[in-house]
HTML snippet that shows the backbone in 3Dmol.js (N, CA, C, O; Angstrom):
<script src="https://3Dmol.org/build/3Dmol-min.js"></script>
<div id="view" style="width:600px;height:400px;position:relative"></div>
<script>
const pdb = `
ATOM      1  N   MET A   1     -13.742   0.476  27.218  1.00  0.00           N
ATOM      2  CA  MET A   1     -12.964   1.502  26.040  1.00  0.00           C
ATOM      3  C   MET A   1     -12.616   0.076  25.170  1.00  0.00           C
ATOM      4  O   MET A   1     -12.145  -0.934  25.692  1.00  0.00           O
ATOM      5  N   PRO A   2     -12.923   0.209  23.864  1.00  0.00           N
ATOM      6  CA  PRO A   2     -12.581  -0.595  22.795  1.00  0.00           C
ATOM      7  C   PRO A   2     -11.131  -0.842  22.689  1.00  0.00           C
ATOM      8  O   PRO A   2     -10.389   0.009  23.180  1.00  0.00           O
ATOM      9  N   ASP A   3     -10.613  -1.882  22.121  1.00  0.00           N
ATOM     10  CA  ASP A   3      -9.303  -2.084  21.725  1.00  0.00           C
ATOM     11  C   ASP A   3      -9.158  -1.827  20.266  1.00  0.00           C
ATOM     12  O   ASP A   3      -9.971  -2.169  19.408  1.00  0.00           O
ATOM     13  N   ILE A   4      -8.004  -1.168  20.067  1.00  0.00           N
ATOM     14  CA  ILE A   4      -7.839  -1.191  18.473  1.00  0.00           C
ATOM     15  C   ILE A   4      -7.072  -2.505  18.002  1.00  0.00           C
ATOM     16  O   ILE A   4      -6.021  -2.871  18.529  1.00  0.00           O
ATOM     17  N   VAL A   5      -7.717  -3.199  16.925  1.00  0.00           N
ATOM     18  CA  VAL A   5      -7.337  -4.265  16.501  1.00  0.00           C
ATOM     19  C   VAL A   5      -6.935  -4.299  15.008  1.00  0.00           C
ATOM     20  O   VAL A   5      -6.322  -5.191  14.422  1.00  0.00           O
ATOM     21  N   ASN A   6      -7.387  -3.191  14.545  1.00  0.00           N
ATOM     22  CA  ASN A   6      -7.129  -3.085  13.052  1.00  0.00           C
ATOM     23  C   ASN A   6      -7.243  -1.405  12.631  1.00  0.00           C
ATOM     24  O   ASN A   6      -8.289  -0.758  12.584  1.00  0.00           O
ATOM     25  N   ALA A   7      -6.089  -0.987  12.392  1.00  0.00           N
ATOM     26  CA  ALA A   7      -6.095   0.469  12.059  1.00  0.00           C
ATOM     27  C   ALA A   7      -6.072   0.657  10.546  1.00  0.00           C
ATOM     28  O   ALA A   7      -5.107   0.083  10.041  1.00  0.00           O
ATOM     29  N   VAL A   8      -6.871   1.306   9.662  1.00  0.00           N
ATOM     30  CA  VAL A   8      -7.166   1.375   8.444  1.00  0.00           C
ATOM     31  C   VAL A   8      -7.191   2.885   7.988  1.00  0.00           C
ATOM     32  O   VAL A   8      -7.821   3.728   8.627  1.00  0.00           O
ATOM     33  N   GLY A   9      -6.476   3.182   6.853  1.00  0.00           N
ATOM     34  CA  GLY A   9      -6.145   4.611   6.387  1.00  0.00           C
ATOM     35  C   GLY A   9      -6.061   4.737   4.896  1.00  0.00           C
ATOM     36  O   GLY A   9      -6.214   3.677   4.288  1.00  0.00           O
ATOM     37  N   GLY A  10      -5.872   5.708   4.254  1.00  0.00           N
ATOM     38  CA  GLY A  10      -5.860   5.811   2.999  1.00  0.00           C
ATOM     39  C   GLY A  10      -5.320   7.076   2.420  1.00  0.00           C
ATOM     40  O   GLY A  10      -5.264   8.053   3.167  1.00  0.00           O
ATOM     41  N   GLY A  11      -4.955   7.174   1.310  1.00  0.00           N
ATOM     42  CA  GLY A  11      -4.361   8.573   0.786  1.00  0.00           C
ATOM     43  C   GLY A  11      -4.549   8.677  -0.668  1.00  0.00           C
ATOM     44  O   GLY A  11      -5.104   7.810  -1.344  1.00  0.00           O
ATOM     45  N   ASP A  12      -4.002   9.915  -1.174  1.00  0.00           N
ATOM     46  CA  ASP A  12      -4.333  10.073  -2.636  1.00  0.00           C
ATOM     47  C   ASP A  12      -2.980  10.692  -3.039  1.00  0.00           C
ATOM     48  O   ASP A  12      -2.532  11.653  -2.414  1.00  0.00           O
ATOM     49  N   LEU A  13      -2.239  10.068  -4.227  1.00  0.00           N
ATOM     50  CA  LEU A  13      -1.066  10.380  -4.775  1.00  0.00           C
ATOM     51  C   LEU A  13      -1.299  11.694  -5.782  1.00  0.00           C
ATOM     52  O   LEU A  13      -0.457  12.501  -6.177  1.00  0.00           O
ATOM     53  N   ARG A  14      -2.497  11.641  -6.016  1.00  0.00           N
ATOM     54  CA  ARG A  14      -2.901  12.936  -6.808  1.00  0.00           C
ATOM     55  C   ARG A  14      -2.370  12.924  -8.328  1.00  0.00           C
ATOM     56  O   ARG A  14      -2.214  13.941  -9.003  1.00  0.00           O
ATOM     57  N   GLU A  15      -2.101  11.525  -8.785  1.00  0.00           N
ATOM     58  CA  GLU A  15      -1.679  11.488 -10.125  1.00  0.00           C
ATOM     59  C   GLU A  15      -1.990   9.895 -10.388  1.00  0.00           C
ATOM     60  O   GLU A  15      -1.946   9.013  -9.530  1.00  0.00           O
ATOM     61  N   GLU A  16      -2.319   9.735 -11.800  1.00  0.00           N
ATOM     62  CA  GLU A  16      -2.397   8.335 -12.129  1.00  0.00           C
ATOM     63  C   GLU A  16      -1.130   7.541 -12.017  1.00  0.00           C
ATOM     64  O   GLU A  16      -0.055   8.121 -12.167  1.00  0.00           O
ATOM     65  N   VAL A  17      -1.178   6.293 -11.771  1.00  0.00           N
ATOM     66  CA  VAL A  17       0.038   5.370 -11.632  1.00  0.00           C
ATOM     67  C   VAL A  17       0.040   4.187 -12.440  1.00  0.00           C
ATOM     68  O   VAL A  17      -0.940   3.454 -12.316  1.00  0.00           O
ATOM     69  N   ASP A  18       1.009   3.826 -13.304  1.00  0.00           N
ATOM     70  CA  ASP A  18       1.070   2.541 -14.097  1.00  0.00           C
ATOM     71  C   ASP A  18       1.413   1.517 -13.290  1.00  0.00           C
ATOM     72  O   ASP A  18       2.579   1.224 -13.027  1.00  0.00           O
ATOM     73  N   LEU A  19       0.274   0.850 -12.804  1.00  0.00           N
ATOM     74  CA  LEU A  19       0.437  -0.037 -11.955  1.00  0.00           C
ATOM     75  C   LEU A  19       1.215  -1.326 -12.550  1.00  0.00           C
ATOM     76  O   LEU A  19       1.935  -2.024 -11.836  1.00  0.00           O
ATOM     77  N   ASP A  20       1.038  -1.531 -13.691  1.00  0.00           N
ATOM     78  CA  ASP A  20       1.893  -2.944 -14.429  1.00  0.00           C
ATOM     79  C   ASP A  20       3.312  -2.470 -14.101  1.00  0.00           C
ATOM     80  O   ASP A  20       4.009  -3.253 -13.456  1.00  0.00           O
ATOM     81  N   GLU A  21       3.816  -1.324 -14.451  1.00  0.00           N
ATOM     82  CA  GLU A  21       5.151  -1.022 -14.206  1.00  0.00           C
ATOM     83  C   GLU A  21       5.724  -1.034 -12.812  1.00  0.00           C
ATOM     84  O   GLU A  21       6.818  -1.516 -12.517  1.00  0.00           O
ATOM     85  N   LEU A  22       4.785  -0.392 -11.890  1.00  0.00           N
ATOM     86  CA  LEU A  22       5.084  -0.461 -10.517  1.00  0.00           C
ATOM     87  C   LEU A  22       5.312  -1.726  -9.984  1.00  0.00           C
ATOM     88  O   LEU A  22       6.248  -1.880  -9.199  1.00  0.00           O
ATOM     89  N   HIS A  23       4.474  -2.805 -10.350  1.00  0.00           N
ATOM     90  CA  HIS A  23       4.409  -3.916  -9.996  1.00  0.00           C
ATOM     91  C   HIS A  23       5.923  -4.775 -10.318  1.00  0.00           C
ATOM     92  O   HIS A  23       6.287  -5.760  -9.677  1.00  0.00           O
ATOM     93  N   HIS A  24       6.479  -4.317 -11.150  1.00  0.00           N
ATOM     94  CA  HIS A  24       7.826  -5.087 -11.555  1.00  0.00           C
ATOM     95  C   HIS A  24       8.913  -4.324 -10.856  1.00  0.00           C
ATOM     96  O   HIS A  24      10.031  -4.833 -10.791  1.00  0.00           O
ATOM     97  N   VAL A  25       8.671  -3.098 -10.308  1.00  0.00           N
ATOM     98  CA  VAL A  25       9.872  -2.385  -9.599  1.00  0.00           C
ATOM     99  C   VAL A  25       9.763  -2.159  -8.326  1.00  0.00           C
ATOM    100  O   VAL A  25      10.838  -1.932  -7.771  1.00  0.00           O
ATOM    101  N   ILE A  26       8.562  -2.137  -7.477  1.00  0.00           N
ATOM    102  CA  ILE A  26       8.665  -2.079  -6.298  1.00  0.00           C
ATOM    103  C   ILE A  26       8.961  -3.343  -5.422  1.00  0.00           C
ATOM    104  O   ILE A  26       8.551  -4.469  -5.704  1.00  0.00           O
ATOM    105  N   SER A  27       9.651  -3.058  -4.426  1.00  0.00           N
ATOM    106  CA  SER A  27      10.050  -4.271  -3.502  1.00  0.00           C
ATOM    107  C   SER A  27       9.093  -4.573  -2.445  1.00  0.00           C
ATOM    108  O   SER A  27       8.348  -3.682  -2.035  1.00  0.00           O
ATOM    109  N   GLY A  28       9.051  -5.731  -1.979  1.00  0.00           N
ATOM    110  CA  GLY A  28       8.316  -6.133  -0.757  1.00  0.00           C
ATOM    111  C   GLY A  28       8.148  -7.826  -0.935  1.00  0.00           C
ATOM    112  O   GLY A  28       8.335  -8.464  -1.971  1.00  0.00           O
ATOM    113  N   ASP A  29       7.784  -8.290   0.247  1.00  0.00           N
ATOM    114  CA  ASP A  29       7.592  -9.544   0.428  1.00  0.00           C
ATOM    115  C   ASP A  29       6.515 -10.077  -0.435  1.00  0.00           C
ATOM    116  O   ASP A  29       6.734 -11.166  -0.964  1.00  0.00           O
ATOM    117  N   GLU A  30       5.375  -9.479  -0.667  1.00  0.00           N
ATOM    118  CA  GLU A  30       4.290  -9.829  -1.531  1.00  0.00           C
ATOM    119  C   GLU A  30       3.813  -8.730  -2.178  1.00  0.00           C
ATOM    120  O   GLU A  30       3.251  -7.776  -1.640  1.00  0.00           O
ATOM    121  N   VAL A  31       4.084  -8.897  -3.544  1.00  0.00           N
ATOM    122  CA  VAL A  31       3.504  -7.805  -4.566  1.00  0.00           C
ATOM    123  C   VAL A  31       2.824  -8.376  -5.716  1.00  0.00           C
ATOM    124  O   VAL A  31       3.411  -9.019  -6.587  1.00  0.00           O
ATOM    125  N   ARG A  32       1.445  -8.107  -5.705  1.00  0.00           N
ATOM    126  CA  ARG A  32       0.641  -8.843  -6.529  1.00  0.00           C
ATOM    127  C   ARG A  32      -0.204  -7.866  -7.307  1.00  0.00           C
ATOM    128  O   ARG A  32      -0.726  -6.929  -6.704  1.00  0.00           O
ATOM    129  N   TYR A  33      -0.412  -8.051  -8.872  1.00  0.00           N
ATOM    130  CA  TYR A  33      -1.335  -7.356  -9.688  1.00  0.00           C
ATOM    131  C   TYR A  33      -1.742  -8.300 -10.715  1.00  0.00           C
ATOM    132  O   TYR A  33      -1.032  -8.974 -11.462  1.00  0.00           O
ATOM    133  N   ASP A  34      -3.021  -8.232 -10.622  1.00  0.00           N
ATOM    134  CA  ASP A  34      -3.658  -9.167 -11.632  1.00  0.00           C
ATOM    135  C   ASP A  34      -5.017  -8.397 -11.950  1.00  0.00           C
ATOM    136  O   ASP A  34      -5.971  -8.556 -11.188  1.00  0.00           O
ATOM    137  N   PRO A  35      -5.117  -7.601 -13.011  1.00  0.00           N
ATOM    138  CA  PRO A  35      -6.003  -6.791 -13.313  1.00  0.00           C
ATOM    139  C   PRO A  35      -7.409  -7.403 -13.891  1.00  0.00           C
ATOM    140  O   PRO A  35      -8.447  -6.749 -13.998  1.00  0.00           O
ATOM    141  N   GLU A  36      -7.257  -8.711 -14.226  1.00  0.00           N
ATOM    142  CA  GLU A  36      -8.349  -9.275 -14.718  1.00  0.00           C
ATOM    143  C   GLU A  36      -9.121  -9.943 -13.466  1.00  0.00           C
ATOM    144  O   GLU A  36     -10.301 -10.279 -13.571  1.00  0.00           O
ATOM    145  N   TYR A  37      -8.467 -10.095 -12.410  1.00  0.00           N
ATOM    146  CA  TYR A  37      -9.041 -10.537 -11.017  1.00  0.00           C
ATOM    147  C   TYR A  37      -9.385  -9.452 -10.244  1.00  0.00           C
ATOM    148  O   TYR A  37     -10.499  -9.539  -9.728  1.00  0.00           O
ATOM    149  N   TRP A  38      -8.670  -8.323  -9.984  1.00  0.00           N
ATOM    150  CA  TRP A  38      -8.720  -7.070  -9.127  1.00  0.00           C
ATOM    151  C   TRP A  38      -7.768  -5.967  -9.758  1.00  0.00           C
ATOM    152  O   TRP A  38      -6.643  -6.165 -10.218  1.00  0.00           O
ATOM    153  N   PRO A  39      -8.568  -4.564  -9.672  1.00  0.00           N
ATOM    154  CA  PRO A  39      -7.993  -3.700 -10.487  1.00  0.00           C
ATOM    155  C   PRO A  39      -6.963  -3.107  -9.777  1.00  0.00           C
ATOM    156  O   PRO A  39      -6.336  -2.255 -10.407  1.00  0.00           O
ATOM    157  N   GLY A  40      -6.583  -3.347  -8.523  1.00  0.00           N
ATOM    158  CA  GLY A  40      -5.627  -2.700  -7.814  1.00  0.00           C
ATOM    159  C   GLY A  40      -4.087  -3.529  -7.599  1.00  0.00           C
ATOM    160  O   GLY A  40      -3.888  -4.665  -8.028  1.00  0.00           O
ATOM    161  N   LEU A  41      -3.337  -2.929  -7.048  1.00  0.00           N
ATOM    162  CA  LEU A  41      -1.868  -3.491  -6.848  1.00  0.00           C
ATOM    163  C   LEU A  41      -1.927  -3.627  -5.249  1.00  0.00           C
ATOM    164  O   LEU A  41      -2.270  -2.696  -4.519  1.00  0.00           O
ATOM    165  N   TYR A  42      -1.558  -4.871  -4.803  1.00  0.00           N
ATOM    166  CA  TYR A  42      -1.354  -5.220  -3.447  1.00  0.00           C
ATOM    167  C   TYR A  42      -0.073  -5.278  -3.139  1.00  0.00           C
ATOM    168  O   TYR A  42       0.766  -5.776  -3.890  1.00  0.00           O
ATOM    169  N   ILE A  43       0.194  -4.751  -1.956  1.00  0.00           N
ATOM    170  CA  ILE A  43       1.837  -4.663  -1.588  1.00  0.00           C
ATOM    171  C   ILE A  43       1.693  -5.044   0.005  1.00  0.00           C
ATOM    172  O   ILE A  43       0.795  -4.604   0.723  1.00  0.00           O
ATOM    173  N   ARG A  44       2.728  -5.934   0.430  1.00  0.00           N
ATOM    174  CA  ARG A  44       3.152  -6.166   1.775  1.00  0.00           C
ATOM    175  C   ARG A  44       4.649  -5.974   1.687  1.00  0.00           C
ATOM    176  O   ARG A  44       5.395  -6.584   0.921  1.00  0.00           O
ATOM    177  N   PHE A  45       4.968  -5.127   2.495  1.00  0.00           N
ATOM    178  CA  PHE A  45       6.630  -4.939   2.690  1.00  0.00           C
ATOM    179  C   PHE A  45       7.167  -6.124   3.337  1.00  0.00           C
ATOM    180  O   PHE A  45       8.239  -6.540   2.898  1.00  0.00           O
ATOM    181  N   THR A  46       6.612  -6.749   4.308  1.00  0.00           N
ATOM    182  CA  THR A  46       7.043  -8.021   5.054  1.00  0.00           C
ATOM    183  C   THR A  46       5.598  -8.850   5.144  1.00  0.00           C
ATOM    184  O   THR A  46       4.490  -8.342   4.973  1.00  0.00           O
ATOM    185  N   SER A  47       5.841 -10.072   5.415  1.00  0.00           N
ATOM    186  CA  SER A  47       4.797 -11.011   5.528  1.00  0.00           C
ATOM    187  C   SER A  47       3.831 -10.503   6.703  1.00  0.00           C
ATOM    188  O   SER A  47       2.640 -10.809   6.663  1.00  0.00           O
ATOM    189  N   ASP A  48       4.212  -9.932   7.471  1.00  0.00           N
ATOM    190  CA  ASP A  48       3.279  -9.578   8.422  1.00  0.00           C
ATOM    191  C   ASP A  48       3.026  -8.076   8.616  1.00  0.00           C
ATOM    192  O   ASP A  48       2.514  -7.573   9.616  1.00  0.00           O
ATOM    193  N   SER A  49       3.422  -7.481   7.609  1.00  0.00           N
ATOM    194  CA  SER A  49       2.881  -5.902   7.804  1.00  0.00           C
ATOM    195  C   SER A  49       1.631  -5.535   7.000  1.00  0.00           C
ATOM    196  O   SER A  49       1.217  -6.233   6.074  1.00  0.00           O
ATOM    197  N   PRO A  50       1.091  -4.466   7.384  1.00  0.00           N
ATOM    198  CA  PRO A  50      -0.149  -4.129   6.769  1.00  0.00           C
ATOM    199  C   PRO A  50      -0.062  -4.118   5.305  1.00  0.00           C
ATOM    200  O   PRO A  50       1.007  -4.021   4.703  1.00  0.00           O
ATOM    201  N   ALA A  51      -1.318  -4.230   4.694  1.00  0.00           N
ATOM    202  CA  ALA A  51      -1.423  -4.471   3.200  1.00  0.00           C
ATOM    203  C   ALA A  51      -1.680  -3.139   2.744  1.00  0.00           C
ATOM    204  O   ALA A  51      -2.501  -2.418   3.310  1.00  0.00           O
ATOM    205  N   ILE A  52      -0.866  -2.699   1.524  1.00  0.00           N
ATOM    206  CA  ILE A  52      -1.356  -1.425   0.931  1.00  0.00           C
ATOM    207  C   ILE A  52      -1.960  -1.796  -0.437  1.00  0.00           C
ATOM    208  O   ILE A  52      -1.375  -2.512  -1.249  1.00  0.00           O
ATOM    209  N   LEU A  53      -3.368  -1.166  -0.658  1.00  0.00           N
ATOM    210  CA  LEU A  53      -3.952  -1.628  -1.897  1.00  0.00           C
ATOM    211  C   LEU A  53      -4.091  -0.262  -2.710  1.00  0.00           C
ATOM    212  O   LEU A  53      -4.904   0.602  -2.382  1.00  0.00           O
ATOM    213  N   LEU A  54      -3.164  -0.132  -3.881  1.00  0.00           N
ATOM    214  CA  LEU A  54      -3.030   1.038  -4.676  1.00  0.00           C
ATOM    215  C   LEU A  54      -3.813   0.922  -5.988  1.00  0.00           C
ATOM    216  O   LEU A  54      -3.827  -0.114  -6.654  1.00  0.00           O
ATOM    217  N   PHE A  55      -4.446   2.013  -6.313  1.00  0.00           N
ATOM    218  CA  PHE A  55      -5.298   1.998  -7.593  1.00  0.00           C
ATOM    219  C   PHE A  55      -4.669   2.974  -8.773  1.00  0.00           C
ATOM    220  O   PHE A  55      -3.872   3.882  -8.536  1.00  0.00           O
ATOM    221  N   ARG A  56      -5.122   2.660  -9.961  1.00  0.00           N
ATOM    222  CA  ARG A  56      -4.572   3.380 -10.892  1.00  0.00           C
ATOM    223  C   ARG A  56      -4.935   4.809 -10.864  1.00  0.00           C
ATOM    224  O   ARG A  56      -4.359   5.559 -11.652  1.00  0.00           O
ATOM    225  N   THR A  57      -5.837   5.287 -10.038  1.00  0.00           N
ATOM    226  CA  THR A  57      -6.131   6.709  -9.931  1.00  0.00           C
ATOM    227  C   THR A  57      -5.202   7.485  -8.925  1.00  0.00           C
ATOM    228  O   THR A  57      -5.269   8.702  -8.756  1.00  0.00           O
ATOM    229  N   GLY A  58      -4.352   6.667  -8.293  1.00  0.00           N
ATOM    230  CA  GLY A  58      -3.351   7.060  -7.461  1.00  0.00           C
ATOM    231  C   GLY A  58      -4.016   7.040  -5.968  1.00  0.00           C
ATOM    232  O   GLY A  58      -3.316   7.418  -5.029  1.00  0.00           O
ATOM    233  N   LYS A  59      -5.121   6.682  -5.776  1.00  0.00           N
ATOM    234  CA  LYS A  59      -5.854   6.761  -4.474  1.00  0.00           C
ATOM    235  C   LYS A  59      -5.408   5.301  -3.838  1.00  0.00           C
ATOM    236  O   LYS A  59      -5.234   4.384  -4.642  1.00  0.00           O
ATOM    237  N   TYR A  60      -5.218   5.048  -2.439  1.00  0.00           N
ATOM    238  CA  TYR A  60      -4.597   3.938  -1.948  1.00  0.00           C
ATOM    239  C   TYR A  60      -5.178   3.766  -0.553  1.00  0.00           C
ATOM    240  O   TYR A  60      -5.524   4.725   0.137  1.00  0.00           O
ATOM    241  N   ASN A  61      -5.267   2.518  -0.180  1.00  0.00           N
ATOM    242  CA  ASN A  61      -5.714   2.039   1.239  1.00  0.00           C
ATOM    243  C   ASN A  61      -4.653   1.332   1.942  1.00  0.00           C
ATOM    244  O   ASN A  61      -3.848   0.670   1.286  1.00  0.00           O
ATOM    245  N   ILE A  62      -4.568   1.405   3.249  1.00  0.00           N
ATOM    246  CA  ILE A  62      -3.694   0.663   4.153  1.00  0.00           C
ATOM    247  C   ILE A  62      -4.503  -0.091   5.022  1.00  0.00           C
ATOM    248  O   ILE A  62      -5.365   0.566   5.606  1.00  0.00           O
ATOM    249  N   ALA A  63      -4.455  -1.334   5.269  1.00  0.00           N
ATOM    250  CA  ALA A  63      -5.192  -2.027   6.085  1.00  0.00           C
ATOM    251  C   ALA A  63      -4.411  -3.018   6.881  1.00  0.00           C
ATOM    252  O   ALA A  63      -3.397  -3.543   6.420  1.00  0.00           O
ATOM    253  N   GLY A  64      -4.873  -3.279   8.075  1.00  0.00           N
ATOM    254  CA  GLY A  64      -4.176  -4.415   9.031  1.00  0.00           C
ATOM    255  C   GLY A  64      -3.199  -4.123   9.628  1.00  0.00           C
ATOM    256  O   GLY A  64      -2.288  -4.922   9.847  1.00  0.00           O
ATOM    257  N   ALA A  65      -3.212  -2.578  10.107  1.00  0.00           N
ATOM    258  CA  ALA A  65      -2.098  -2.238  11.058  1.00  0.00           C
ATOM    259  C   ALA A  65      -2.535  -2.535  12.455  1.00  0.00           C
ATOM    260  O   ALA A  65      -3.743  -2.496  12.686  1.00  0.00           O
ATOM    261  N   ASP A  66      -1.738  -2.812  13.372  1.00  0.00           N
ATOM    262  CA  ASP A  66      -2.097  -3.044  14.751  1.00  0.00           C
ATOM    263  C   ASP A  66      -2.234  -1.820  15.584  1.00  0.00           C
ATOM    264  O   ASP A  66      -2.817  -1.884  16.666  1.00  0.00           O
ATOM    265  N   SER A  67      -1.685  -0.610  15.099  1.00  0.00           N
ATOM    266  CA  SER A  67      -1.982   0.528  15.704  1.00  0.00           C
ATOM    267  C   SER A  67      -2.000   1.714  14.653  1.00  0.00           C
ATOM    268  O   SER A  67      -1.751   1.527  13.462  1.00  0.00           O
ATOM    269  N   VAL A  68      -2.299   2.887  15.165  1.00  0.00           N
ATOM    270  CA  VAL A  68      -2.411   4.083  14.312  1.00  0.00           C
ATOM    271  C   VAL A  68      -0.904   4.380  13.867  1.00  0.00           C
ATOM    272  O   VAL A  68      -0.673   4.771  12.723  1.00  0.00           O
ATOM    273  N   GLU A  69       0.298   4.148  14.973  1.00  0.00           N
ATOM    274  CA  GLU A  69       1.487   4.509  14.776  1.00  0.00           C
ATOM    275  C   GLU A  69       2.019   3.610  13.544  1.00  0.00           C
ATOM    276  O   GLU A  69       2.651   4.059  12.588  1.00  0.00           O
ATOM    277  N   GLU A  70       1.674   2.352  13.724  1.00  0.00           N
ATOM    278  CA  GLU A  70       2.056   1.302  12.656  1.00  0.00           C
ATOM    279  C   GLU A  70       1.513   1.779  11.293  1.00  0.00           C
ATOM    280  O   GLU A  70       2.270   1.837  10.324  1.00  0.00           O
ATOM    281  N   LEU A  71       0.272   2.104  11.210  1.00  0.00           N
ATOM    282  CA  LEU A  71      -0.136   2.662   9.982  1.00  0.00           C
ATOM    283  C   LEU A  71       0.533   3.791   9.387  1.00  0.00           C
ATOM    284  O   LEU A  71       0.739   3.844   8.174  1.00  0.00           O
ATOM    285  N   LEU A  72       0.910   4.773  10.261  1.00  0.00           N
ATOM    286  CA  LEU A  72       1.718   5.956   9.707  1.00  0.00           C
ATOM    287  C   LEU A  72       2.875   5.547   9.335  1.00  0.00           C
ATOM    288  O   LEU A  72       3.364   6.038   8.317  1.00  0.00           O
ATOM    289  N   ASP A  73       3.495   4.674   9.984  1.00  0.00           N
ATOM    290  CA  ASP A  73       4.954   4.341   9.748  1.00  0.00           C
ATOM    291  C   ASP A  73       4.851   3.481   8.053  1.00  0.00           C
ATOM    292  O   ASP A  73       5.578   3.823   7.119  1.00  0.00           O
ATOM    293  N   VAL A  74       4.166   2.736   7.984  1.00  0.00           N
ATOM    294  CA  VAL A  74       3.905   2.041   6.654  1.00  0.00           C
ATOM    295  C   VAL A  74       3.579   3.074   5.681  1.00  0.00           C
ATOM    296  O   VAL A  74       4.183   3.004   4.611  1.00  0.00           O
ATOM    297  N   ASN A  75       2.654   4.119   5.859  1.00  0.00           N
ATOM    298  CA  ASN A  75       2.363   4.994   4.887  1.00  0.00           C
ATOM    299  C   ASN A  75       3.667   5.820   4.561  1.00  0.00           C
ATOM    300  O   ASN A  75       3.902   6.127   3.392  1.00  0.00           O
ATOM    301  N   GLU A  76       4.492   6.171   5.553  1.00  0.00           N
ATOM    302  CA  GLU A  76       5.754   6.898   5.444  1.00  0.00           C
ATOM    303  C   GLU A  76       6.755   5.947   4.436  1.00  0.00           C
ATOM    304  O   GLU A  76       7.379   6.370   3.463  1.00  0.00           O
ATOM    305  N   GLN A  77       6.733   4.759   4.864  1.00  0.00           N
ATOM    306  CA  GLN A  77       7.694   3.617   4.133  1.00  0.00           C
ATOM    307  C   GLN A  77       7.204   3.662   2.498  1.00  0.00           C
ATOM    308  O   GLN A  77       8.049   3.790   1.612  1.00  0.00           O
ATOM    309  N   PHE A  78       5.852   3.552   2.215  1.00  0.00           N
ATOM    310  CA  PHE A  78       5.283   3.430   1.020  1.00  0.00           C
ATOM    311  C   PHE A  78       5.733   4.702   0.109  1.00  0.00           C
ATOM    312  O   PHE A  78       6.254   4.671  -1.006  1.00  0.00           O
ATOM    313  N   LEU A  79       5.380   5.832   0.905  1.00  0.00           N
ATOM    314  CA  LEU A  79       5.693   7.195   0.122  1.00  0.00           C
ATOM    315  C   LEU A  79       7.188   7.257  -0.273  1.00  0.00           C
ATOM    316  O   LEU A  79       7.518   7.578  -1.415  1.00  0.00           O
ATOM    317  N   SER A  80       8.097   6.943   0.698  1.00  0.00           N
ATOM    318  CA  SER A  80       9.430   7.183   0.546  1.00  0.00           C
ATOM    319  C   SER A  80       9.747   6.151  -0.593  1.00  0.00           C
ATOM    320  O   SER A  80      10.422   6.562  -1.537  1.00  0.00           O
ATOM    321  N   ARG A  81       9.335   4.884  -0.591  1.00  0.00           N
ATOM    322  CA  ARG A  81       9.648   4.014  -1.771  1.00  0.00           C
ATOM    323  C   ARG A  81       9.393   4.469  -3.102  1.00  0.00           C
ATOM    324  O   ARG A  81      10.268   4.490  -3.968  1.00  0.00           O
ATOM    325  N   LEU A  82       8.027   4.888  -3.310  1.00  0.00           N
ATOM    326  CA  LEU A  82       7.578   5.566  -4.439  1.00  0.00           C
ATOM    327  C   LEU A  82       8.360   6.706  -4.858  1.00  0.00           C
ATOM    328  O   LEU A  82       8.718   6.808  -6.031  1.00  0.00           O
ATOM    329  N   GLN A  83       8.674   7.634  -3.922  1.00  0.00           N
ATOM    330  CA  GLN A  83       9.734   8.716  -4.187  1.00  0.00           C
ATOM    331  C   GLN A  83      11.016   8.360  -4.974  1.00  0.00           C
ATOM    332  O   GLN A  83      11.481   8.910  -5.972  1.00  0.00           O
ATOM    333  N   LYS A  84      11.496   7.231  -4.228  1.00  0.00           N
ATOM    334  CA  LYS A  84      12.950   6.826  -4.681  1.00  0.00           C
ATOM    335  C   LYS A  84      12.912   6.188  -6.114  1.00  0.00           C
ATOM    336  O   LYS A  84      13.894   6.056  -6.843  1.00  0.00           O
ATOM    337  N   LEU A  85      11.564   5.794  -6.418  1.00  0.00           N
ATOM    338  CA  LEU A  85      11.301   5.174  -7.556  1.00  0.00           C
ATOM    339  C   LEU A  85      11.135   6.105  -8.830  1.00  0.00           C
ATOM    340  O   LEU A  85      11.257   5.850 -10.028  1.00  0.00           O
ATOM    341  N   ASP A  86      10.769   7.437  -8.059  1.00  0.00           N
ATOM    342  CA  ASP A  86      10.309   8.455  -9.047  1.00  0.00           C
ATOM    343  C   ASP A  86       8.958   8.164  -9.697  1.00  0.00           C
ATOM    344  O   ASP A  86       8.491   8.945 -10.526  1.00  0.00           O
TER     345      ASP A  86
END
`;
const viewer = $3Dmol.createViewer("view");
viewer.addModel(pdb, "pdb");
viewer.setStyle({}, {cartoon: {color: "spectrum"}});
viewer.zoomTo();
viewer.render();
</script>
């Protein structure tokens, strides 16, 4: 039986996102946005947490989770933080 070494998932906020504005207001250990280099917003809540890759379209990916449980937890944290920011 294979071992899970990287759980990956994604979602869709179903609305466009102003990545430049969000880049300045969302908290995390690592938050990067450089549209000339890459079109998405890169977020890590802690230095060892999974990476969230959010695009202007509202679609996002979460990569680097050690388990499906961690993937779901980071997804919940992400959606909660966005909701608090309105």
